[in-house]
Short mmCIF file of the C-alpha atoms (twelve columns), coordinates in Angstrom:
data_MODEL
# 
_entry.id   MODEL 
# 
loop_
_atom_site.group_PDB 
_atom_site.id 
_atom_site.type_symbol 
_atom_site.label_atom_id 
_atom_site.label_alt_id 
_atom_site.label_comp_id 
_atom_site.label_asym_id 
_atom_site.label_seq_id 
_atom_site.Cartn_x 
_atom_site.Cartn_y 
_atom_site.Cartn_z 
_atom_site.pdbx_PDB_model_num 
ATOM 1  C CA . MET A 1  3.669   -0.614  13.492  1 
ATOM 2  C CA . ASN A 2  4.543   0.023   9.839   1 
ATOM 3  C CA . PRO A 3  4.445   3.806   9.119   1 
ATOM 4  C CA . ILE A 4  2.222   3.276   6.050   1 
ATOM 5  C CA . ILE A 5  -0.370  1.330   8.049   1 
ATOM 6  C CA . ALA A 6  -0.071  3.906   10.903  1 
ATOM 7  C CA . MET A 7  -0.671  6.826   8.601   1 
ATOM 8  C CA . LEU A 8  -3.730  5.122   7.100   1 
ATOM 9  C CA . LYS A 9  -5.134  4.409   10.544  1 
ATOM 10 C CA . GLU A 10 -4.501  8.023   11.617  1 
ATOM 11 C CA . ASN A 11 -6.716  9.037   8.716   1 
ATOM 12 C CA . ASN A 12 -9.550  6.856   9.953   1 
ATOM 13 C CA . ILE A 13 -9.053  4.115   7.444   1 
ATOM 14 C CA . GLN A 14 -10.564 0.916   8.722   1 
ATOM 15 C CA . ASP A 15 -8.469  -2.197  9.159   1 
ATOM 16 C CA . ALA A 16 -10.597 -3.995  6.555   1 
ATOM 17 C CA . GLN A 17 -9.900  -1.252  3.985   1 
ATOM 18 C CA . ILE A 18 -6.200  -1.324  4.732   1 
ATOM 19 C CA . ARG A 19 -6.105  -5.072  4.307   1 
ATOM 20 C CA . GLU A 20 -8.109  -4.817  1.096   1 
ATOM 21 C CA . LEU A 21 -5.805  -2.120  -0.237  1 
ATOM 22 C CA . PHE A 22 -2.694  -4.306  0.262   1 
ATOM 23 C CA . GLU A 23 -4.484  -7.396  -1.106  1 
ATOM 24 C CA . ILE A 24 -5.258  -5.416  -4.235  1 
ATOM 25 C CA . MET A 25 -1.637  -4.267  -4.371  1 
ATOM 26 C CA . THR A 26 -0.410  -7.845  -4.200  1 
ATOM 27 C CA . GLN A 27 -2.576  -8.720  -7.202  1 
ATOM 28 C CA . ASN A 28 -2.399  -5.571  -9.269  1 
ATOM 29 C CA . PRO A 29 -0.275  -2.552  -8.131  1 
ATOM 30 C CA . MET A 30 -1.904  -0.257  -10.749 1 
ATOM 31 C CA . ALA A 31 -5.382  -1.000  -9.373  1 
ATOM 32 C CA . ALA A 32 -4.055  -0.192  -5.904  1 
ATOM 33 C CA . MET A 33 -3.279  3.303   -6.994  1 
ATOM 34 C CA . ALA A 34 -6.917  3.859   -7.916  1 
ATOM 35 C CA . THR A 35 -8.015  2.303   -4.635  1 
ATOM 36 C CA . ILE A 36 -5.681  4.673   -2.667  1 
ATOM 37 C CA . SER A 37 -7.150  7.689   -4.361  1 
ATOM 38 C CA . GLN A 38 -10.703 6.556   -3.315  1 
ATOM 39 C CA . LEU A 39 -9.796  6.443   0.311   1 
ATOM 40 C CA . GLY A 40 -10.219 10.231  0.605   1 
ATOM 41 C CA . LEU A 41 -6.811  10.920  2.095   1 
ATOM 42 C CA . PRO A 42 -5.922  14.626  2.178   1 
ATOM 43 C CA . GLN A 43 -3.563  15.478  -0.659  1 
ATOM 44 C CA . ASP A 44 -0.658  16.250  1.626   1 
ATOM 45 C CA . GLN A 45 -1.038  12.947  3.396   1 
ATOM 46 C CA . LEU A 46 -1.189  11.109  0.107   1 
ATOM 47 C CA . GLN A 47 1.918   12.877  -1.130  1 
ATOM 48 C CA . MET A 48 3.648   11.999  2.154   1 
ATOM 49 C CA . LEU A 49 2.674   8.400   1.806   1 
ATOM 50 C CA . MET A 50 3.983   8.207   -1.822  1 
ATOM 51 C CA . ALA A 51 7.255   9.884   -0.776  1 
ATOM 52 C CA . GLN A 52 7.792   7.341   1.996   1 
ATOM 53 C CA . VAL A 53 7.233   4.483   -0.396  1 
ATOM 54 C CA . MET A 54 9.544   5.998   -3.035  1 
ATOM 55 C CA . GLN A 55 12.293  6.656   -0.437  1 
ATOM 56 C CA . ASN A 56 12.016  3.274   1.244   1 
ATOM 57 C CA . PRO A 57 10.274  0.567   -0.838  1 
ATOM 58 C CA . ALA A 58 10.956  -1.934  1.903   1 
ATOM 59 C CA . LEU A 59 8.061   -0.284  3.797   1 
ATOM 60 C CA . LEU A 60 5.640   -1.987  1.460   1 
ATOM 61 C CA . LYS A 61 7.146   -5.401  2.169   1 
ATOM 62 C CA . GLU A 62 6.993   -4.766  5.843   1 
ATOM 63 C CA . ALA A 63 3.337   -3.704  5.617   1 
ATOM 64 C CA . VAL A 64 2.406   -6.726  3.592   1 
ATOM 65 C CA . ASN A 65 4.190   -8.989  6.026   1 
ATOM 66 C CA . GLU A 66 2.570   -7.246  8.995   1 
ATOM 67 C CA . LEU A 67 -0.840  -7.941  7.425   1 
ATOM 68 C CA . GLY A 68 0.074   -11.537 6.822   1 
ATOM 69 C CA . LEU A 69 -0.097  -11.341 3.010   1 
ATOM 70 C CA . ASP A 70 2.165   -12.977 0.440   1 
ATOM 71 C CA . PHE A 71 4.850   -10.510 -0.747  1 
ATOM 72 C CA . SER A 72 5.885   -12.842 -3.554  1 
ATOM 73 C CA . LYS A 73 2.704   -11.831 -5.356  1 
ATOM 74 C CA . VAL A 74 3.825   -8.211  -5.234  1 
ATOM 75 C CA . GLU A 75 7.070   -9.172  -6.883  1 
ATOM 76 C CA . ALA A 76 5.359   -11.198 -9.553  1 
ATOM 77 C CA . ALA A 77 2.995   -8.287  -10.284 1 
ATOM 78 C CA . LYS A 78 6.001   -5.908  -10.472 1 
ATOM 79 C CA . ASP A 79 7.737   -8.256  -12.927 1 
ATOM 80 C CA . GLN A 80 4.644   -8.311  -15.152 1 
ATOM 81 C CA . LEU A 81 4.564   -4.468  -15.263 1 
ATOM 82 C CA . GLN A 82 8.213   -4.354  -16.378 1 
ATOM 83 C CA . LYS A 83 7.604   -6.622  -19.298 1 
# 
């Protein structure tokens, strides 16, 4: 299991919420940040999650694939943010 998804599950985040978070991320990464903050993760867990993503961005792609979502939407959203 992807470590991001595993950490969310360890913090009692429901599968539906995890899927919704990644769906939001594929559409609007900035909105995903707000959604993550609303999950009520302890600050240390949130920092660990962000550090994992920063050190290994491929984890996001793995998580999106594991959930059966379209990673190309993440790339498109990222391109829009860089413009």
